[in-house]
C-alpha positions as YAML, in Angstrom:
chain: A
units: angstrom
residues:
- id: 1
  name: MET
  ca: [-13.41, -8.91, 15.06]
- id: 2
  name: THR
  ca: [-11.39, -7.95, 11.99]
- id: 3
  name: PRO
  ca: [-8.87, -10.67, 11.04]
- id: 4
  name: TYR
  ca: [-5.20, -9.70, 11.19]
- id: 5
  name: LEU
  ca: [-2.74, -10.08, 8.30]
- id: 6
  name: THR
  ca: [-5.44, -11.13, 5.86]
- id: 7
  name: PRO
  ca: [-6.65, -9.05, 2.91]
- id: 8
  name: LEU
  ca: [-9.94, -7.45, 3.90]
- id: 9
  name: THR
  ca: [-13.04, -7.29, 1.73]
- id: 10
  name: ASP
  ca: [-14.74, -4.04, 0.78]
- id: 11
  name: GLU
  ca: [-17.41, -4.92, 3.34]
- id: 12
  name: ASP
  ca: [-14.77, -5.39, 6.08]
- id: 13
  name: LEU
  ca: [-13.21, -2.04, 5.22]
- id: 14
  name: ARG
  ca: [-16.53, -0.16, 5.21]
- id: 15
  name: ALA
  ca: [-17.54, -1.80, 8.51]
- id: 16
  name: ALA
  ca: [-14.24, -0.54, 9.99]
- id: 17
  name: GLY
  ca: [-15.06, 3.02, 8.88]
- id: 18
  name: ILE
  ca: [-12.72, 3.09, 5.88]
- id: 19
  name: PRO
  ca: [-14.38, 4.85, 2.94]
- id: 20
  name: ALA
  ca: [-14.29, 4.04, -0.75]
- id: 21
  name: PRO
  ca: [-12.30, 4.15, -2.95]
- id: 22
  name: TRP
  ca: [-9.95, 2.26, -0.58]
- id: 23
  name: SER
  ca: [-10.45, -1.37, -1.55]
- id: 24
  name: TYR
  ca: [-7.28, -3.17, -0.42]
- id: 25
  name: GLY
  ca: [-6.24, -3.36, 3.21]
- id: 26
  name: MET
  ca: [-4.94, -5.50, 6.02]
- id: 27
  name: ALA
  ca: [-5.36, -5.22, 9.78]
- id: 28
  name: ASP
  ca: [-2.77, -5.79, 12.46]
- id: 29
  name: ARG
  ca: [-1.78, -4.69, 15.94]
- id: 30
  name: VAL
  ca: [1.18, -2.54, 16.98]
- id: 31
  name: ARG
  ca: [3.94, -4.61, 18.53]
- id: 32
  name: PHE
  ca: [6.22, -3.60, 21.41]
- id: 33
  name: GLY
  ca: [9.30, -3.44, 19.14]
- id: 34
  name: GLU
  ca: [7.56, -0.94, 16.82]
- id: 35
  name: VAL
  ca: [7.30, 1.85, 19.40]
- id: 36
  name: ASP
  ca: [9.89, 4.40, 20.39]
- id: 37
  name: MET
  ca: [10.72, 5.95, 23.76]
- id: 38
  name: LEU
  ca: [7.69, 8.25, 23.42]
- id: 39
  name: HIS
  ca: [5.48, 5.12, 23.28]
- id: 40
  name: HIS
  ca: [4.23, 5.75, 19.75]
- id: 41
  name: VAL
  ca: [4.99, 3.95, 16.50]
- id: 42
  name: ASN
  ca: [8.46, 4.88, 15.26]
- id: 43
  name: ASN
  ca: [8.54, 6.76, 11.95]
- id: 44
  name: VAL
  ca: [10.48, 4.06, 10.07]
- id: 45
  name: VAL
  ca: [7.90, 1.41, 11.02]
- id: 46
  name: TYR
  ca: [5.33, 2.96, 8.66]
- id: 47
  name: LEU
  ca: [7.70, 2.41, 5.74]
- id: 48
  name: ARG
  ca: [8.00, -1.26, 6.71]
- id: 49
  name: TRP
  ca: [4.24, -1.59, 7.10]
- id: 50
  name: TYR
  ca: [3.59, -0.02, 3.71]
- id: 51
  name: GLU
  ca: [6.30, -2.11, 2.06]
- id: 52
  name: THR
  ca: [4.75, -5.31, 3.44]
- id: 53
  name: LEU
  ca: [1.31, -4.16, 2.30]
- id: 54
  name: ARG
  ca: [2.68, -3.29, -1.17]
- id: 55
  name: VAL
  ca: [4.17, -6.79, -1.59]
- id: 56
  name: HIS
  ca: [0.86, -8.44, -0.60]
- id: 57
  name: TYR
  ca: [-1.04, -6.04, -2.89]
- id: 58
  name: MET
  ca: [1.22, -6.92, -5.84]
- id: 59
  name: ASP
  ca: [0.94, -10.65, -5.13]
- id: 60
  name: ASP
  ca: [-2.83, -10.58, -4.67]
- id: 61
  name: TYR
  ca: [-3.42, -8.46, -7.80]
- id: 62
  name: GLY
  ca: [-1.01, -10.57, -9.90]
- id: 63
  name: ILE
  ca: [1.15, -7.57, -10.67]
- id: 64
  name: TYR
  ca: [4.43, -9.51, -10.76]
- id: 65
  name: THR
  ca: [2.97, -11.85, -13.38]
- id: 66
  name: LYS
  ca: [1.28, -9.10, -15.39]
- id: 67
  name: ALA
  ca: [4.48, -7.04, -15.47]
- id: 68
  name: GLY
  ca: [6.03, -9.52, -17.93]
- id: 69
  name: PRO
  ca: [9.04, -11.83, -17.80]
- id: 70
  name: GLU
  ca: [11.56, -11.24, -14.99]
- id: 71
  name: PRO
  ca: [10.16, -7.91, -13.86]
- id: 72
  name: LYS
  ca: [12.01, -5.62, -11.49]
- id: 73
  name: LEU
  ca: [9.55, -3.42, -9.64]
- id: 74
  name: VAL
  ca: [11.53, -0.85, -7.66]
- id: 75
  name: VAL
  ca: [10.46, 2.01, -5.45]
- id: 76
  name: LYS
  ca: [11.72, 5.30, -6.86]
- id: 77
  name: SER
  ca: [10.40, 7.55, -4.09]
- id: 78
  name: VAL
  ca: [8.37, 7.44, -0.89]
- id: 79
  name: SER
  ca: [6.78, 10.01, 1.37]
- id: 80
  name: LEU
  ca: [4.93, 9.96, 4.68]
- id: 81
  name: ASP
  ca: [2.62, 12.40, 6.43]
- id: 82
  name: TYR
  ca: [1.91, 11.90, 10.12]
- id: 83
  name: ARG
  ca: [-1.48, 13.16, 11.31]
- id: 84
  name: ALA
  ca: [-1.92, 11.47, 14.69]
- id: 85
  name: GLU
  ca: [0.15, 9.18, 16.86]
- id: 86
  name: VAL
  ca: [-0.43, 5.44, 17.02]
- id: 87
  name: THR
  ca: [0.53, 3.78, 20.29]
- id: 88
  name: ARG
  ca: [1.66, 0.34, 21.46]
- id: 89
  name: GLY
  ca: [-1.08, -2.27, 21.35]
- id: 90
  name: ALA
  ca: [-3.38, -0.32, 19.02]
- id: 91
  name: SER
  ca: [-5.18, -2.21, 16.28]
- id: 92
  name: TYR
  ca: [-4.88, -0.58, 12.88]
- id: 93
  name: ILE
  ca: [-5.74, -1.14, 9.23]
- id: 94
  name: ASN
  ca: [-3.30, -0.21, 6.47]
- id: 95
  name: VAL
  ca: [-4.77, 0.39, 3.02]
- id: 96
  name: ALA
  ca: [-3.21, 0.82, -0.42]
- id: 97
  name: ARG
  ca: [-4.28, 1.80, -3.90]
- id: 98
  name: THR
  ca: [-2.75, 2.84, -7.20]
- id: 99
  name: THR
  ca: [-3.89, 6.27, -8.33]
- id: 100
  name: GLU
  ca: [-1.81, 7.09, -11.42]
- id: 101
  name: MET
  ca: [0.12, 5.36, -14.18]
- id: 102
  name: ARG
  ca: [2.79, 6.74, -16.46]
- id: 103
  name: ASN
  ca: [4.68, 5.00, -19.24]
- id: 104
  name: THR
  ca: [7.01, 2.96, -17.00]
- id: 105
  name: SER
  ca: [5.75, 3.66, -13.47]
- id: 106
  name: PHE
  ca: [2.74, 3.91, -11.21]
- id: 107
  name: ALA
  ca: [1.95, 5.94, -8.10]
- id: 108
  name: MET
  ca: [0.55, 4.33, -4.98]
- id: 109
  name: GLU
  ca: [-1.12, 5.86, -1.94]
- id: 110
  name: TYR
  ca: [-1.28, 4.36, 1.54]
- id: 111
  name: ALA
  ca: [-3.09, 5.19, 4.75]
- id: 112
  name: THR
  ca: [-3.21, 3.88, 8.28]
- id: 113
  name: PHE
  ca: [-6.57, 3.91, 10.03]
- id: 114
  name: VAL
  ca: [-7.15, 3.48, 13.76]
- id: 115
  name: ASP
  ca: [-10.79, 3.30, 14.84]
- id: 116
  name: GLY
  ca: [-11.90, 4.58, 11.42]
- id: 117
  name: ARG
  ca: [-9.64, 7.64, 11.54]
- id: 118
  name: ILE
  ca: [-6.60, 8.28, 9.32]
- id: 119
  name: THR
  ca: [-3.45, 8.61, 11.40]
- id: 120
  name: THR
  ca: [-0.80, 8.45, 8.67]
- id: 121
  name: THR
  ca: [-0.66, 8.65, 4.89]
- id: 122
  name: GLY
  ca: [2.06, 7.70, 2.47]
- id: 123
  name: ALA
  ca: [2.89, 7.62, -1.20]
- id: 124
  name: ALA
  ca: [5.32, 5.75, -3.43]
- id: 125
  name: VAL
  ca: [6.31, 5.76, -7.07]
- id: 126
  name: VAL
  ca: [7.08, 2.26, -8.37]
- id: 127
  name: VAL
  ca: [9.06, 1.84, -11.59]
- id: 128
  name: LEU
  ca: [9.12, -1.25, -13.80]
- id: 129
  name: LEU
  ca: [12.62, -2.16, -15.00]
- id: 130
  name: ASN
  ca: [14.21, -4.78, -17.22]
- id: 131
  name: ALA
  ca: [16.97, -7.07, -15.93]
- id: 132
  name: ASP
  ca: [19.59, -4.52, -17.11]
- id: 133
  name: ASN
  ca: [17.84, -1.75, -15.12]
- id: 134
  name: SER
  ca: [16.49, 0.01, -18.19]
- id: 135
  name: LYS
  ca: [12.91, 1.21, -17.87]
- id: 136
  name: ARG
  ca: [10.18, -1.08, -19.22]
- id: 137
  name: PRO
  ca: [6.75, 0.17, -20.32]
- id: 138
  name: LEU
  ca: [3.85, -1.04, -18.20]
- id: 139
  name: PRO
  ca: [2.07, -3.84, -20.12]
- id: 140
  name: ASP
  ca: [-1.62, -3.38, -20.97]
- id: 141
  name: ALA
  ca: [-2.62, -6.27, -18.66]
- id: 142
  name: LEU
  ca: [-0.99, -4.47, -15.73]
- id: 143
  name: ARG
  ca: [-2.58, -1.14, -16.67]
- id: 144
  name: ASP
  ca: [-5.99, -2.81, -16.96]
- id: 145
  name: THR
  ca: [-5.65, -4.34, -13.49]
- id: 146
  name: LEU
  ca: [-4.63, -1.06, -11.85]
- id: 147
  name: ARG
  ca: [-7.43, 0.82, -13.62]
- id: 148
  name: ASP
  ca: [-10.11, -1.81, -12.96]
- id: 149
  name: ARG
  ca: [-9.17, -2.54, -9.34]
- id: 150
  name: ASP
  ca: [-8.26, 0.94, -8.10]
- id: 151
  name: GLY
  ca: [-9.48, 3.41, -10.73]
- id: 152
  name: ALA
  ca: [-5.90, 4.44, -11.56]
- id: 153
  name: VAL
  ca: [-5.67, 7.00, -14.34]
- id: 154
  name: GLN
  ca: [-3.13, 7.21, -17.13]
- id: 155
  name: LEU
  ca: [-1.03, 10.39, -17.16]
...
């Protein structure tokens, strides 16, 4: 059985039917409070799931530390694409990766898999700011991590 709320290894992800290049993910189960009156996961829940995954991803990859002193990492934009419903009680795996980097921001992709099939995808642009909310260039250590871990490309 796949462990819940624990970062999964590449081997765990492949065994669950999740293809490369996805290399960061966590499993969980849909809770009663996450479904709407149609008995499927409410749209806003995916944003919460992906936000939680993003925080774990940044912690586990050391992004807060590599971003420099007192970093402010803020989400500039998000999007979701629903492909299939997910219902109460279903086990799922959410995955995340960084695909692109710019001077002061990076783009992340997300997906939700149920039984090895993508049900939902998402994207976010995360911007690095200084304490005064001015944009801060991504440090080389952060760029190296995103490139080495996820294959993110510089634009």
